[in-house]
PQR file with spaces between the fields and no chain letter, atoms N, CA, C, O and H, PARSE charges and radii, in Angstrom:
ATOM       1  N    MET     1      87.791  116.717  116.713 -0.4000 1.5000
ATOM       2  CA   MET     1      86.919  117.445  115.479 -0.0000 2.0000
ATOM       3  C    MET     1      87.565  118.206  114.758  0.5500 1.7000
ATOM       4  O    MET     1      88.763  118.395  114.968 -0.5500 1.4000
ATOM       5  N    PHE     2      86.963  118.746  113.849 -0.4000 1.5000
ATOM       6  CA   PHE     2      87.671  119.817  112.855 -0.0000 2.0000
ATOM       7  C    PHE     2      86.643  120.845  112.610  0.5500 1.7000
ATOM       8  O    PHE     2      85.466  120.624  112.326 -0.5500 1.4000
ATOM       9  H    PHE     2      85.989  118.592  113.679  0.4000 1.0000
ATOM      10  N    THR     3      87.361  122.288  112.785 -0.4000 1.5000
ATOM      11  CA   THR     3      86.799  123.496  112.356 -0.0000 2.0000
ATOM      12  C    THR     3      87.178  123.972  111.462  0.5500 1.7000
ATOM      13  O    THR     3      88.408  123.994  111.492 -0.5500 1.4000
ATOM      14  H    THR     3      88.317  122.467  113.016  0.4000 1.0000
ATOM      15  N    CYS     4      86.610  124.584  110.250 -0.4000 1.5000
ATOM      16  CA   CYS     4      87.196  125.435  109.357 -0.0000 2.0000
ATOM      17  C    CYS     4      86.508  126.452  108.565  0.5500 1.7000
ATOM      18  O    CYS     4      85.352  126.150  108.268 -0.5500 1.4000
ATOM      19  H    CYS     4      85.611  124.566  110.226  0.4000 1.0000
ATOM      20  N    SER     5      86.970  127.688  108.110 -0.4000 1.5000
ATOM      21  CA   SER     5      86.145  128.490  107.703 -0.0000 2.0000
ATOM      22  C    SER     5      86.107  127.825  105.141  0.5500 1.7000
ATOM      23  O    SER     5      87.036  127.827  104.333 -0.5500 1.4000
ATOM      24  H    SER     5      87.909  127.933  108.350  0.4000 1.0000
ATOM      25  N    CYS     6      85.356  127.633  105.048 -0.4000 1.5000
ATOM      26  CA   CYS     6      84.932  127.653  103.858 -0.0000 2.0000
ATOM      27  C    CYS     6      83.498  128.972  102.895  0.5500 1.7000
ATOM      28  O    CYS     6      82.392  129.367  103.263 -0.5500 1.4000
ATOM      29  H    CYS     6      84.602  127.632  105.704  0.4000 1.0000
ATOM      30  N    ARG     7      84.084  129.157  101.996 -0.4000 1.5000
ATOM      31  CA   ARG     7      83.636  130.304  100.751 -0.0000 2.0000
ATOM      32  C    ARG     7      82.435  129.819  100.355  0.5500 1.7000
ATOM      33  O    ARG     7      82.891  128.988   99.570 -0.5500 1.4000
ATOM      34  H    ARG     7      84.983  128.836  101.697  0.4000 1.0000
ATOM      35  N    LEU     8      81.381  129.691  100.283 -0.4000 1.5000
ATOM      36  CA   LEU     8      80.001  128.878   99.280 -0.0000 2.0000
ATOM      37  C    LEU     8      80.418  130.287   97.733  0.5500 1.7000
ATOM      38  O    LEU     8      80.448  131.501   97.530 -0.5500 1.4000
ATOM      39  H    LEU     8      81.011  130.367  100.922  0.4000 1.0000
ATOM      40  N    ASP     9      80.689  128.715   96.924 -0.4000 1.5000
ATOM      41  CA   ASP     9      80.673  129.564   95.483 -0.0000 2.0000
ATOM      42  C    ASP     9      79.061  130.191   94.851  0.5500 1.7000
ATOM      43  O    ASP     9      77.907  130.325   95.259 -0.5500 1.4000
ATOM      44  H    ASP     9      80.663  127.729   97.089  0.4000 1.0000
ATOM      45  N    SER    10      79.792  130.422   93.723 -0.4000 1.5000
ATOM      46  CA   SER    10      78.393  131.430   93.521 -0.0000 2.0000
ATOM      47  C    SER    10      77.097  130.413   92.688  0.5500 1.7000
ATOM      48  O    SER    10      76.076  130.964   92.277 -0.5500 1.4000
ATOM      49  H    SER    10      80.729  130.313   93.391  0.4000 1.0000
ATOM      50  N    LYS    11      77.373  128.526   92.483 -0.4000 1.5000
ATOM      51  CA   LYS    11      76.773  127.649   92.652 -0.0000 2.0000
ATOM      52  C    LYS    11      76.436  126.613   93.506  0.5500 1.7000
ATOM      53  O    LYS    11      76.181  125.422   93.327 -0.5500 1.4000
ATOM      54  H    LYS    11      78.203  128.079   92.817  0.4000 1.0000
ATOM      55  N    GLY    12      76.515  127.639   94.877 -0.4000 1.5000
ATOM      56  CA   GLY    12      76.168  127.321   95.687 -0.0000 2.0000
ATOM      57  C    GLY    12      77.104  126.490   97.017  0.5500 1.7000
ATOM      58  O    GLY    12      76.897  126.382   98.226 -0.5500 1.4000
ATOM      59  H    GLY    12      76.722  128.607   95.022  0.4000 1.0000
ATOM      60  N    ARG    13      78.630  125.803   95.744 -0.4000 1.5000
ATOM      61  CA   ARG    13      79.191  124.609   96.397 -0.0000 2.0000
ATOM      62  C    ARG    13      80.576  125.123   97.521  0.5500 1.7000
ATOM      63  O    ARG    13      80.868  126.311   97.389 -0.5500 1.4000
ATOM      64  H    ARG    13      78.798  125.891   94.762  0.4000 1.0000
ATOM      65  N    VAL    14      81.117  124.616   98.201 -0.4000 1.5000
ATOM      66  CA   VAL    14      81.859  124.638   99.231 -0.0000 2.0000
ATOM      67  C    VAL    14      83.133  123.825   99.111  0.5500 1.7000
ATOM      68  O    VAL    14      83.002  122.617   98.914 -0.5500 1.4000
ATOM      69  H    VAL    14      80.880  123.650   98.308  0.4000 1.0000
ATOM      70  N    THR    15      83.981  124.186   99.178 -0.4000 1.5000
ATOM      71  CA   THR    15      85.368  123.693   99.008 -0.0000 2.0000
ATOM      72  C    THR    15      86.412  123.482  100.418  0.5500 1.7000
ATOM      73  O    THR    15      86.882  124.455  101.009 -0.5500 1.4000
ATOM      74  H    THR    15      84.087  125.167   99.338  0.4000 1.0000
ATOM      75  N    LEU    16      86.577  122.594  100.676 -0.4000 1.5000
ATOM      76  CA   LEU    16      86.787  121.837  101.776 -0.0000 2.0000
ATOM      77  C    LEU    16      88.542  122.122  101.605  0.5500 1.7000
ATOM      78  O    LEU    16      89.061  121.617  100.609 -0.5500 1.4000
ATOM      79  H    LEU    16      86.195  121.804  100.197  0.4000 1.0000
ATOM      80  N    PRO    17      89.380  122.867  102.502 -0.5600 1.5000
ATOM      81  CA   PRO    17      90.721  122.682  102.488  0.2800 2.0000
ATOM      82  C    PRO    17      91.407  121.363  102.516  0.5500 1.7000
ATOM      83  O    PRO    17      91.016  120.293  102.981 -0.5500 1.4000
ATOM      84  N    CYS    18      92.275  121.607  102.047 -0.4000 1.5000
ATOM      85  CA   CYS    18      93.325  120.027  101.479 -0.0000 2.0000
ATOM      86  C    CYS    18      93.786  119.499  103.147  0.5500 1.7000
ATOM      87  O    CYS    18      94.206  118.376  103.429 -0.5500 1.4000
ATOM      88  H    CYS    18      92.592  122.476  101.669  0.4000 1.0000
ATOM      89  N    ARG    19      93.643  120.269  103.793 -0.4000 1.5000
ATOM      90  CA   ARG    19      94.776  119.827  104.321 -0.0000 2.0000
ATOM      91  C    ARG    19      93.311  118.614  105.918  0.5500 1.7000
ATOM      92  O    ARG    19      93.635  117.642  106.601 -0.5500 1.4000
ATOM      93  H    ARG    19      93.302  121.181  103.563  0.4000 1.0000
ATOM      94  N    ILE    20      92.100  119.244  105.875 -0.4000 1.5000
ATOM      95  CA   ILE    20      90.977  118.538  106.553 -0.0000 2.0000
ATOM      96  C    ILE    20      90.627  117.356  106.006  0.5500 1.7000
ATOM      97  O    ILE    20      90.447  116.301  106.615 -0.5500 1.4000
ATOM      98  H    ILE    20      91.838  120.033  105.320  0.4000 1.0000
ATOM      99  N    ARG    21      90.511  117.600  104.546 -0.4000 1.5000
ATOM     100  CA   ARG    21      90.290  116.441  103.050 -0.0000 2.0000
ATOM     101  C    ARG    21      91.705  115.438  103.764  0.5500 1.7000
ATOM     102  O    ARG    21      91.611  114.420  104.450 -0.5500 1.4000
ATOM     103  H    ARG    21      90.658  118.456  104.051  0.4000 1.0000
ATOM     104  N    GLN    22      92.244  115.747  103.567 -0.4000 1.5000
ATOM     105  CA   GLN    22      93.332  114.557  103.741 -0.0000 2.0000
ATOM     106  C    GLN    22      93.124  114.314  105.340  0.5500 1.7000
ATOM     107  O    GLN    22      92.814  113.145  105.569 -0.5500 1.4000
ATOM     108  H    GLN    22      92.320  116.574  103.010  0.4000 1.0000
ATOM     109  N    LYS    23      93.226  115.182  106.570 -0.4000 1.5000
ATOM     110  CA   LYS    23      93.409  114.269  107.975 -0.0000 2.0000
ATOM     111  C    LYS    23      91.856  113.208  107.962  0.5500 1.7000
ATOM     112  O    LYS    23      91.746  112.258  108.738 -0.5500 1.4000
ATOM     113  H    LYS    23      93.478  116.132  106.384  0.4000 1.0000
ATOM     114  N    LEU    24      90.909  113.533  107.090 -0.4000 1.5000
ATOM     115  CA   LEU    24      89.782  112.559  107.116 -0.0000 2.0000
ATOM     116  C    LEU    24      89.833  111.318  105.738  0.5500 1.7000
ATOM     117  O    LEU    24      89.058  110.393  105.494 -0.5500 1.4000
ATOM     118  H    LEU    24      90.998  114.304  106.459  0.4000 1.0000
ATOM     119  N    GLY    25      90.734  111.648  105.222 -0.4000 1.5000
ATOM     120  CA   GLY    25      90.999  110.825  104.130 -0.0000 2.0000
ATOM     121  C    GLY    25      89.897  110.875  103.111  0.5500 1.7000
ATOM     122  O    GLY    25      89.320  109.947  102.545 -0.5500 1.4000
ATOM     123  H    GLY    25      91.363  112.400  105.420  0.4000 1.0000
ATOM     124  N    LEU    26      89.734  112.204  103.006 -0.4000 1.5000
ATOM     125  CA   LEU    26      87.906  112.415  101.850 -0.0000 2.0000
ATOM     126  C    LEU    26      88.717  111.930  100.332  0.5500 1.7000
ATOM     127  O    LEU    26      89.899  111.587  100.362 -0.5500 1.4000
ATOM     128  H    LEU    26      90.203  112.958  103.465  0.4000 1.0000
ATOM     129  N    GLU    27      88.224  111.944   99.529 -0.4000 1.5000
ATOM     130  CA   GLU    27      88.415  112.042   98.150 -0.0000 2.0000
ATOM     131  C    GLU    27      87.286  112.405   97.569  0.5500 1.7000
ATOM     132  O    GLU    27      86.204  112.644   98.105 -0.5500 1.4000
ATOM     133  H    GLU    27      87.264  112.222   99.504  0.4000 1.0000
ATOM     134  N    ALA    28      87.676  112.449   96.071 -0.4000 1.5000
ATOM     135  CA   ALA    28      86.233  113.240   95.437 -0.0000 2.0000
ATOM     136  C    ALA    28      84.835  111.821   94.937  0.5500 1.7000
ATOM     137  O    ALA    28      84.831  110.681   94.474 -0.5500 1.4000
ATOM     138  H    ALA    28      88.555  112.255   95.636  0.4000 1.0000
ATOM     139  N    GLY    29      83.984  112.705   95.341 -0.4000 1.5000
ATOM     140  CA   GLY    29      82.430  111.696   94.952 -0.0000 2.0000
ATOM     141  C    GLY    29      82.321  110.989   96.607  0.5500 1.7000
ATOM     142  O    GLY    29      81.405  110.182   96.762 -0.5500 1.4000
ATOM     143  H    GLY    29      83.988  113.632   95.717  0.4000 1.0000
ATOM     144  N    ASP    30      83.190  111.268   97.767 -0.4000 1.5000
ATOM     145  CA   ASP    30      82.703  111.114   98.748 -0.0000 2.0000
ATOM     146  C    ASP    30      81.623  111.649   99.264  0.5500 1.7000
ATOM     147  O    ASP    30      81.353  112.804   98.937 -0.5500 1.4000
ATOM     148  H    ASP    30      83.934  111.924   97.641  0.4000 1.0000
ATOM     149  N    GLU    31      80.522  110.740  100.438 -0.4000 1.5000
ATOM     150  CA   GLU    31      79.818  111.621  100.790 -0.0000 2.0000
ATOM     151  C    GLU    31      79.975  112.165  102.495  0.5500 1.7000
ATOM     152  O    GLU    31      80.505  111.701  103.505 -0.5500 1.4000
ATOM     153  H    GLU    31      80.741  109.801  100.703  0.4000 1.0000
ATOM     154  N    LEU    32      79.107  113.543  102.118 -0.4000 1.5000
ATOM     155  CA   LEU    32      79.404  114.029  103.609 -0.0000 2.0000
ATOM     156  C    LEU    32      77.710  114.537  104.087  0.5500 1.7000
ATOM     157  O    LEU    32      76.702  114.747  103.411 -0.5500 1.4000
ATOM     158  H    LEU    32      78.676  113.920  101.298  0.4000 1.0000
ATOM     159  N    GLU    33      78.034  114.613  105.821 -0.4000 1.5000
ATOM     160  CA   GLU    33      76.808  114.484  106.358 -0.0000 2.0000
ATOM     161  C    GLU    33      77.075  115.956  106.803  0.5500 1.7000
ATOM     162  O    GLU    33      78.205  116.123  107.263 -0.5500 1.4000
ATOM     163  H    GLU    33      78.853  114.442  106.369  0.4000 1.0000
ATOM     164  N    ILE    34      76.311  117.007  106.764 -0.4000 1.5000
ATOM     165  CA   ILE    34      76.788  118.262  107.028 -0.0000 2.0000
ATOM     166  C    ILE    34      75.657  118.604  108.418  0.5500 1.7000
ATOM     167  O    ILE    34      74.468  118.352  108.225 -0.5500 1.4000
ATOM     168  H    ILE    34      75.393  116.872  106.391  0.4000 1.0000
ATOM     169  N    SER    35      76.011  119.071  109.538 -0.4000 1.5000
ATOM     170  CA   SER    35      74.810  119.821  110.514 -0.0000 2.0000
ATOM     171  C    SER    35      75.054  121.364  110.548  0.5500 1.7000
ATOM     172  O    SER    35      76.099  122.014  110.557 -0.5500 1.4000
ATOM     173  H    SER    35      76.977  119.276  109.695  0.4000 1.0000
ATOM     174  N    VAL    36      73.944  121.673  110.560 -0.4000 1.5000
ATOM     175  CA   VAL    36      73.897  123.455  110.785 -0.0000 2.0000
ATOM     176  C    VAL    36      72.931  123.517  111.860  0.5500 1.7000
ATOM     177  O    VAL    36      71.712  123.381  111.766 -0.5500 1.4000
ATOM     178  H    VAL    36      73.095  121.144  110.553  0.4000 1.0000
ATOM     179  N    ARG    37      73.948  123.844  113.374 -0.4000 1.5000
ATOM     180  CA   ARG    37      73.339  124.739  114.609 -0.0000 2.0000
ATOM     181  C    ARG    37      71.674  123.729  114.925  0.5500 1.7000
ATOM     182  O    ARG    37      70.490  124.050  114.822 -0.5500 1.4000
ATOM     183  H    ARG    37      74.939  123.955  113.450  0.4000 1.0000
ATOM     184  N    GLY    38      72.235  122.695  115.251 -0.4000 1.5000
ATOM     185  CA   GLY    38      70.645  122.410  115.307 -0.0000 2.0000
ATOM     186  C    GLY    38      70.072  121.299  114.706  0.5500 1.7000
ATOM     187  O    GLY    38      69.440  120.353  115.176 -0.5500 1.4000
ATOM     188  H    GLY    38      73.196  122.434  115.334  0.4000 1.0000
ATOM     189  N    SER    39      70.527  121.693  113.187 -0.4000 1.5000
ATOM     190  CA   SER    39      69.643  120.827  112.049 -0.0000 2.0000
ATOM     191  C    SER    39      70.317  120.193  111.477  0.5500 1.7000
ATOM     192  O    SER    39      71.444  120.674  111.362 -0.5500 1.4000
ATOM     193  H    SER    39      71.039  122.462  112.805  0.4000 1.0000
ATOM     194  N    LYS    40      70.129  119.044  110.915 -0.4000 1.5000
ATOM     195  CA   LYS    40      71.250  118.244  109.642 -0.0000 2.0000
ATOM     196  C    LYS    40      70.210  118.540  108.376  0.5500 1.7000
ATOM     197  O    LYS    40      69.011  118.815  108.408 -0.5500 1.4000
ATOM     198  H    LYS    40      69.214  118.653  111.009  0.4000 1.0000
ATOM     199  N    ILE    41      71.101  118.382  107.267 -0.4000 1.5000
ATOM     200  CA   ILE    41      71.033  118.609  106.342 -0.0000 2.0000
ATOM     201  C    ILE    41      70.966  116.860  105.343  0.5500 1.7000
ATOM     202  O    ILE    41      72.112  116.570  105.000 -0.5500 1.4000
ATOM     203  H    ILE    41      72.075  118.158  107.241  0.4000 1.0000
ATOM     204  N    LYS    42      70.249  116.120  105.027 -0.4000 1.5000
ATOM     205  CA   LYS    42      69.832  114.989  104.680 -0.0000 2.0000
ATOM     206  C    LYS    42      70.112  114.629  102.695  0.5500 1.7000
ATOM     207  O    LYS    42      69.300  114.926  101.819 -0.5500 1.4000
ATOM     208  H    LYS    42      69.318  116.355  105.305  0.4000 1.0000
ATOM     209  N    ARG    43      71.115  114.123  102.534 -0.4000 1.5000
ATOM     210  CA   ARG    43      70.843  114.297  100.793 -0.0000 2.0000
ATOM     211  C    ARG    43      71.099  112.975  100.054  0.5500 1.7000
ATOM     212  O    ARG    43      72.197  112.421  100.106 -0.5500 1.4000
ATOM     213  H    ARG    43      71.775  113.882  103.246  0.4000 1.0000
ATOM     214  N    LYS    44      70.108  112.507   99.397 -0.4000 1.5000
ATOM     215  CA   LYS    44      70.106  111.408   98.633 -0.0000 2.0000
ATOM     216  C    LYS    44      69.758  111.194   97.269  0.5500 1.7000
ATOM     217  O    LYS    44      68.547  111.089   97.072 -0.5500 1.4000
ATOM     218  H    LYS    44      69.216  112.957   99.354  0.4000 1.0000
ATOM     219  N    GLU    45      70.434  111.109   96.365 -0.4000 1.5000
ATOM     220  CA   GLU    45      70.160  110.714   94.637 -0.0000 2.0000
ATOM     221  C    GLU    45      69.005  110.036   94.780  0.5500 1.7000
ATOM     222  O    GLU    45      68.745  109.460   95.836 -0.5500 1.4000
ATOM     223  H    GLU    45      71.418  111.194   96.524  0.4000 1.0000
ATOM     224  N    VAL    46      68.122  110.030   93.653 -0.4000 1.5000
ATOM     225  CA   VAL    46      66.568  108.917   94.189 -0.0000 2.0000
ATOM     226  C    VAL    46      66.163  109.261   92.314  0.5500 1.7000
ATOM     227  O    VAL    46      66.193  110.336   91.714 -0.5500 1.4000
ATOM     228  H    VAL    46      68.334  110.498   92.795  0.4000 1.0000
ATOM     229  N    SER    47      65.850  108.030   91.866 -0.4000 1.5000
ATOM     230  CA   SER    47      65.517  107.910   90.751 -0.0000 2.0000
ATOM     231  C    SER    47      63.528  108.551   90.271  0.5500 1.7000
ATOM     232  O    SER    47      63.064  108.658   89.136 -0.5500 1.4000
ATOM     233  H    SER    47      65.825  107.157   92.354  0.4000 1.0000
ATOM     234  N    SER    48      62.989  108.773   91.289 -0.4000 1.5000
ATOM     235  CA   SER    48      61.866  109.010   90.644 -0.0000 2.0000
ATOM     236  C    SER    48      61.065  109.869   92.487  0.5500 1.7000
ATOM     237  O    SER    48      61.436  109.646   93.639 -0.5500 1.4000
ATOM     238  H    SER    48      63.366  108.686   92.211  0.4000 1.0000
ATOM     239  N    PHE    49      60.179  110.609   92.089 -0.4000 1.5000
ATOM     240  CA   PHE    49      59.507  111.421   93.468 -0.0000 2.0000
ATOM     241  C    PHE    49      59.207  109.950   94.598  0.5500 1.7000
ATOM     242  O    PHE    49      59.423  110.130   95.796 -0.5500 1.4000
ATOM     243  H    PHE    49      59.878  110.790   91.153  0.4000 1.0000
ATOM     244  N    ASP    50      58.712  108.543   94.116 -0.4000 1.5000
ATOM     245  CA   ASP    50      58.084  107.910   95.088 -0.0000 2.0000
ATOM     246  C    ASP    50      59.431  107.642   95.561  0.5500 1.7000
ATOM     247  O    ASP    50      59.059  106.903   96.473 -0.5500 1.4000
ATOM     248  H    ASP    50      58.537  108.397   93.143  0.4000 1.0000
ATOM     249  N    GLU    51      60.263  107.643   95.638 -0.4000 1.5000
ATOM     250  CA   GLU    51      61.494  107.204   96.184 -0.0000 2.0000
ATOM     251  C    GLU    51      61.855  108.410   96.941  0.5500 1.7000
ATOM     252  O    GLU    51      62.380  108.250   98.042 -0.5500 1.4000
ATOM     253  H    GLU    51      60.565  108.243   94.898  0.4000 1.0000
ATOM     254  N    ALA    52      61.637  109.630   96.484 -0.4000 1.5000
ATOM     255  CA   ALA    52      62.168  111.011   97.472 -0.0000 2.0000
ATOM     256  C    ALA    52      61.030  111.600   98.469  0.5500 1.7000
ATOM     257  O    ALA    52      61.054  112.485   99.324 -0.5500 1.4000
ATOM     258  H    ALA    52      61.210  109.760   95.589  0.4000 1.0000
ATOM     259  N    LYS    53      60.029  110.731   97.993 -0.4000 1.5000
ATOM     260  CA   LYS    53      59.045  110.451   98.887 -0.0000 2.0000
ATOM     261  C    LYS    53      58.927  110.076  100.282  0.5500 1.7000
ATOM     262  O    LYS    53      58.342  110.708  101.162 -0.5500 1.4000
ATOM     263  H    LYS    53      60.009  110.012   97.298  0.4000 1.0000
ATOM     264  N    ALA    54      59.686  108.735  100.408 -0.4000 1.5000
ATOM     265  CA   ALA    54      59.541  107.335  100.837 -0.0000 2.0000
ATOM     266  C    ALA    54      61.050  108.255  101.604  0.5500 1.7000
ATOM     267  O    ALA    54      60.657  108.455  102.753 -0.5500 1.4000
ATOM     268  H    ALA    54      60.161  108.222   99.694  0.4000 1.0000
ATOM     269  N    PHE    55      61.769  108.556  101.549 -0.4000 1.5000
ATOM     270  CA   PHE    55      63.124  109.188  101.837 -0.0000 2.0000
ATOM     271  C    PHE    55      63.059  109.940  103.170  0.5500 1.7000
ATOM     272  O    PHE    55      63.640  109.871  104.254 -0.5500 1.4000
ATOM     273  H    PHE    55      62.088  108.393  100.616  0.4000 1.0000
ATOM     274  N    ILE    56      61.988  110.775  102.552 -0.4000 1.5000
ATOM     275  CA   ILE    56      61.532  111.863  103.225 -0.0000 2.0000
ATOM     276  C    ILE    56      61.200  111.601  104.538  0.5500 1.7000
ATOM     277  O    ILE    56      61.815  112.021  105.518 -0.5500 1.4000
ATOM     278  H    ILE    56      61.516  110.832  101.672  0.4000 1.0000
ATOM     279  N    GLU    57      59.975  110.728  104.546 -0.4000 1.5000
ATOM     280  CA   GLU    57      59.166  110.346  105.664 -0.0000 2.0000
ATOM     281  C    GLU    57      59.819  109.214  106.295  0.5500 1.7000
ATOM     282  O    GLU    57      59.167  108.512  107.068 -0.5500 1.4000
ATOM     283  H    GLU    57      59.475  110.386  103.750  0.4000 1.0000
ATOM     284  N    ASP    58      61.066  108.956  106.043 -0.4000 1.5000
ATOM     285  CA   ASP    58      61.158  107.912  106.810 -0.0000 2.0000
ATOM     286  C    ASP    58      62.153  109.178  108.104  0.5500 1.7000
ATOM     287  O    ASP    58      62.882  108.614  108.920 -0.5500 1.4000
ATOM     288  H    ASP    58      61.595  109.527  105.415  0.4000 1.0000
ATOM     289  N    PHE    59      62.088  110.497  108.145 -0.4000 1.5000
ATOM     290  CA   PHE    59      62.435  111.584  109.272 -0.0000 2.0000
ATOM     291  C    PHE    59      61.270  111.926  110.111  0.5500 1.7000
ATOM     292  O    PHE    59      60.101  112.024  109.737 -0.5500 1.4000
ATOM     293  H    PHE    59      61.496  110.955  107.483  0.4000 1.0000
ATOM     294  N    SER    60      61.714  112.081  111.204 -0.4000 1.5000
ATOM     295  CA   SER    60      60.003  112.282  112.431 -0.0000 2.0000
ATOM     296  C    SER    60      59.829  113.763  112.541  0.5500 1.7000
ATOM     297  O    SER    60      58.733  114.256  112.804 -0.5500 1.4000
ATOM     298  H    SER    60      62.663  112.002  111.507  0.4000 1.0000
ATOM     299  N    GLU    61      61.021  114.548  112.318 -0.4000 1.5000
ATOM     300  CA   GLU    61      61.106  116.222  112.430 -0.0000 2.0000
ATOM     301  C    GLU    61      61.737  116.830  111.029  0.5500 1.7000
ATOM     302  O    GLU    61      62.888  117.245  110.888 -0.5500 1.4000
ATOM     303  H    GLU    61      61.912  114.147  112.104  0.4000 1.0000
ATOM     304  N    VAL    62      60.572  116.772  109.909 -0.4000 1.5000
ATOM     305  CA   VAL    62      61.096  117.618  108.979 -0.0000 2.0000
ATOM     306  C    VAL    62      61.119  119.176  109.072  0.5500 1.7000
ATOM     307  O    VAL    62      60.195  119.759  109.638 -0.5500 1.4000
ATOM     308  H    VAL    62      59.637  116.436  110.024  0.4000 1.0000
ATOM     309  N    LYS    63      61.937  119.705  108.643 -0.4000 1.5000
ATOM     310  CA   LYS    63      61.929  120.677  108.773 -0.0000 2.0000
ATOM     311  C    LYS    63      61.736  121.934  107.410  0.5500 1.7000
ATOM     312  O    LYS    63      61.249  123.064  107.370 -0.5500 1.4000
ATOM     313  H    LYS    63      62.688  119.231  108.183  0.4000 1.0000
ATOM     314  N    SER    64      62.247  121.237  106.634 -0.4000 1.5000
ATOM     315  CA   SER    64      61.732  121.395  104.975 -0.0000 2.0000
ATOM     316  C    SER    64      62.845  120.501  104.097  0.5500 1.7000
ATOM     317  O    SER    64      63.859  119.963  104.544 -0.5500 1.4000
ATOM     318  H    SER    64      62.642  120.319  106.666  0.4000 1.0000
ATOM     319  N    PHE    65      62.466  120.501  103.026 -0.4000 1.5000
ATOM     320  CA   PHE    65      63.047  119.581  101.873 -0.0000 2.0000
ATOM     321  C    PHE    65      63.228  119.925  100.538  0.5500 1.7000
ATOM     322  O    PHE    65      62.048  120.034  100.205 -0.5500 1.4000
ATOM     323  H    PHE    65      61.643  120.937  102.663  0.4000 1.0000
ATOM     324  N    SER    66      63.756  120.126   99.722 -0.4000 1.5000
ATOM     325  CA   SER    66      63.810  120.584   98.026 -0.0000 2.0000
ATOM     326  C    SER    66      64.100  118.965   97.256  0.5500 1.7000
ATOM     327  O    SER    66      64.917  118.170   97.721 -0.5500 1.4000
ATOM     328  H    SER    66      64.715  120.037   99.992  0.4000 1.0000
ATOM     329  N    PHE    67      63.210  118.671   95.941 -0.4000 1.5000
ATOM     330  CA   PHE    67      63.981  118.253   94.581 -0.0000 2.0000
ATOM     331  C    PHE    67      63.550  118.516   93.798  0.5500 1.7000
ATOM     332  O    PHE    67      62.440  118.931   93.463 -0.5500 1.4000
ATOM     333  H    PHE    67      62.547  119.317   95.564  0.4000 1.0000
ATOM     334  N    ASP    68      64.964  118.159   93.127 -0.4000 1.5000
ATOM     335  CA   ASP    68      64.933  118.862   91.251 -0.0000 2.0000
ATOM     336  C    ASP    68      64.686  117.807   90.491  0.5500 1.7000
ATOM     337  O    ASP    68      64.998  117.891   89.303 -0.5500 1.4000
ATOM     338  H    ASP    68      65.865  117.823   93.398  0.4000 1.0000
ATOM     339  N    GLY    69      63.936  116.301   91.106 -0.4000 1.5000
ATOM     340  CA   GLY    69      63.968  115.376   89.894 -0.0000 2.0000
ATOM     341  C    GLY    69      65.016  114.196   90.383  0.5500 1.7000
ATOM     342  O    GLY    69      64.743  113.024   90.644 -0.5500 1.4000
ATOM     343  H    GLY    69      63.683  116.233   92.071  0.4000 1.0000
ATOM     344  N    GLU    70      65.973  114.692   90.416 -0.4000 1.5000
ATOM     345  CA   GLU    70      67.057  113.823   90.736 -0.0000 2.0000
ATOM     346  C    GLU    70      67.600  113.496   92.510  0.5500 1.7000
ATOM     347  O    GLU    70      67.734  112.475   93.184 -0.5500 1.4000
ATOM     348  H    GLU    70      66.195  115.644   90.204  0.4000 1.0000
ATOM     349  N    VAL    71      67.798  114.978   92.755 -0.4000 1.5000
ATOM     350  CA   VAL    71      68.139  114.721   94.236 -0.0000 2.0000
ATOM     351  C    VAL    71      67.140  115.088   95.417  0.5500 1.7000
ATOM     352  O    VAL    71      66.824  116.276   95.343 -0.5500 1.4000
ATOM     353  H    VAL    71      67.689  115.808   92.207  0.4000 1.0000
ATOM     354  N    VAL    72      66.524  114.395   96.528 -0.4000 1.5000
ATOM     355  CA   VAL    72      66.074  115.193   97.677 -0.0000 2.0000
ATOM     356  C    VAL    72      66.985  115.867   98.812  0.5500 1.7000
ATOM     357  O    VAL    72      67.979  115.232   99.164 -0.5500 1.4000
ATOM     358  H    VAL    72      66.781  113.431   96.589  0.4000 1.0000
ATOM     359  N    GLU    73      66.805  116.708   99.218 -0.4000 1.5000
ATOM     360  CA   GLU    73      67.748  117.313  100.683 -0.0000 2.0000
ATOM     361  C    GLU    73      66.747  117.564  101.562  0.5500 1.7000
ATOM     362  O    GLU    73      65.629  117.927  101.196 -0.5500 1.4000
ATOM     363  H    GLU    73      65.997  117.224   98.932  0.4000 1.0000
ATOM     364  N    VAL    74      67.053  117.403  102.665 -0.4000 1.5000
ATOM     365  CA   VAL    74      65.894  116.967  103.868 -0.0000 2.0000
ATOM     366  C    VAL    74      66.998  117.720  104.646  0.5500 1.7000
ATOM     367  O    VAL    74      68.196  117.437  104.619 -0.5500 1.4000
ATOM     368  H    VAL    74      67.961  117.108  102.963  0.4000 1.0000
ATOM     369  N    VAL    75      66.423  118.712  105.338 -0.4000 1.5000
ATOM     370  CA   VAL    75      66.213  119.427  106.651 -0.0000 2.0000
ATOM     371  C    VAL    75      65.414  118.758  107.781  0.5500 1.7000
ATOM     372  O    VAL    75      64.197  118.599  107.682 -0.5500 1.4000
ATOM     373  H    VAL    75      65.450  118.942  105.360  0.4000 1.0000
ATOM     374  N    VAL    76      66.101  118.378  108.833 -0.4000 1.5000
ATOM     375  CA   VAL    76      65.727  117.424  109.774 -0.0000 2.0000
ATOM     376  C    VAL    76      66.333  118.295  111.178  0.5500 1.7000
ATOM     377  O    VAL    76      67.440  118.833  111.206 -0.5500 1.4000
ATOM     378  H    VAL    76      67.090  118.507  108.914  0.4000 1.0000
ATOM     379  N    ARG    77      65.247  118.296  112.421 -0.4000 1.5000
ATOM     380  CA   ARG    77      65.620  118.686  113.622 -0.0000 2.0000
ATOM     381  C    ARG    77      66.970  118.340  113.827  0.5500 1.7000
ATOM     382  O    ARG    77      67.233  117.366  113.122 -0.5500 1.4000
ATOM     383  H    ARG    77      64.348  117.860  112.399  0.4000 1.0000
ATOM     384  N    GLY    78      68.034  118.750  114.551 -0.4000 1.5000
ATOM     385  CA   GLY    78      69.547  118.284  114.860 -0.0000 2.0000
ATOM     386  C    GLY    78      69.158  117.268  115.954  0.5500 1.7000
ATOM     387  O    GLY    78      70.029  116.615  116.529 -0.5500 1.4000
ATOM     388  H    GLY    78      67.820  119.541  115.124  0.4000 1.0000
């Protein structure tokens, strides 16, 4: 298990420290799953509302979701 502190920038982005990226073998474009104290955020690029809806329906305990026309993010109970 790795623990680190990160800052959220003005655009909502998080930068993982270099030592963590190297230790996990992460590179630009890699996808990550982020857990938030009992909840998980699932993110997927989609090409339509129907695809976003199908992705959301795959989860049994959805707390919230957002869809911007290209990406759907779902917060589910962890």
